C-alpha positions in Angstrom: 78.4 61.0 122.6 76.4 63.5 120.6 77.9 66.3 122.8 81.4 65.3 121.2 80.0 65.7 117.8 78.4 69.0 118.3 81.6 70.6 120.0 83.7 69.0 117.1 81.5 70.4 114.4 81.8 73.9 116.0 85.3 73.8 116.5 85.9 72.7 112.9 83.5 75.4 111.5 85.4 78.1 113.6 88.6 76.9 112.5 87.6 77.0 108.8 86.6 80.5 109.4 89.9 81.4 110.9 91.8 79.8 108.0 89.5 81.6 105.2 90.0 84.9 107.1 93.8 84.2 107.2 93.6 83.5 103.4 91.8 86.5 102.6 94.2 88.8 104.3 97.3 87.1 102.8 96.1 86.7 99.2 93.4 89.4 99.1 95.6 91.6 96.8 96.4 88.7 94.6 92.7 88.0 94.1 91.8 91.6 93.4 94.7 93.1 91.6 93.0 96.5 90.7 94.8 99.3 92.3 92.5 101.0 94.9 92.3 104.9 94.8 92.0 106.8 97.9 88.8 109.0 98.1 90.9 112.2 98.4 93.4 111.4 95.5 92.8 113.4 92.2 92.9 111.4 88.9 95.4 112.8 86.4 
């Protein structure tokens, strides 16, 4: 019975990481609204 709990905990932990990664990809620009400059771009 403990094996089921171990597998379930690992599965939900991995699923949570997947959801977190998808949220960062989807909303990353909204969370960090500052424009990123390219290293080769000159400031005017």
